[in-house]
C-alpha positions in Angstrom: -34.4 110.8 -32.2 -36.7 110.0 -35.4 -37.1 113.1 -37.8 -40.6 112.7 -37.5 -41.2 114.3 -33.5 -41.8 117.4 -32.5 -41.1 117.1 -28.6 -40.6 113.3 -27.0 -41.5 112.7 -23.9 -39.9 110.2 -21.5 -41.8 107.3 -20.9 -40.9 106.9 -17.1 -41.8 111.1 -16.1 -43.4 112.4 -18.7 -43.8 115.8 -17.5 -39.5 115.6 -18.8 -38.8 116.8 -22.1 -36.7 113.4 -23.6 -33.5 113.3 -24.6 -32.5 110.5 -26.9 -33.5 107.1 -27.1 -32.8 103.6 -25.9 -30.3 101.8 -29.1 -31.8 99.0 -28.6 -36.2 99.4 -27.2 -36.6 102.9 -29.0 -38.1 104.3 -25.7 -37.0 108.0 -25.1 -35.7 108.6 -22.3 -35.0 112.2 -20.2 -31.4 113.4 -18.9 -32.7 111.8 -16.0 -33.5 108.0 -17.1 -30.7 107.6 -20.1 -27.2 106.5 -19.9 -24.8 107.0 -22.1 -22.4 104.9 -23.1 -19.3 105.7 -25.4 -22.3 108.2 -27.1 -24.6 105.5 -27.4 -27.9 106.4 -24.9 -30.1 103.2 -23.5 -33.0 103.6 -21.6 -32.5 102.3 -18.0 -32.3 98.4 -18.4 -29.1 97.9 -17.8 -29.3 94.4 -20.3 -30.0 97.2 -23.0 -26.5 98.4 -22.9 -25.0 95.0 -22.4 -27.0 93.1 -25.2 -24.8 96.1 -27.5 -21.2 95.9 -26.1 -21.9 91.9 -26.8 -23.1 92.5 -30.4 -20.4 95.6 -31.3 -18.1 93.1 -30.2 -19.0 91.3 -32.7 -18.8 92.8 -35.8 -15.5 95.0 -34.9 -14.0 90.9 -35.6 -11.5 91.0 -38.2 -11.7 88.3 -39.8 -13.1 85.1 -40.1 -11.8 83.1 -37.5 -12.3 86.1 -34.7 -16.0 86.1 -35.6 -17.1 82.5 -35.7 -14.8 82.2 -31.9 -16.3 85.8 -30.9 -20.3 83.8 -32.7 -19.0 80.1 -29.8 -18.7 82.4 -26.6 -21.5 84.6 -27.1 -24.2 81.4 -27.8 -22.6 79.2 -25.0 -23.0 82.1 -22.0 
């Protein structure tokens, strides 16, 4: 979460304190709403976790050929 906050409340449950922010949209989420994948938090929008997985695969390429191949596959999908 950002370093300038005192206490953020969950966007979905305004009476509950946020424990994290979605990595994609920065929406504050409580423990009931937060989805964690490999230490990264997302809101409950499943497309956000899927988006990060595609971006992560592209960043993990070890050479230009693999990176270009992954980019073409992502564009096709």
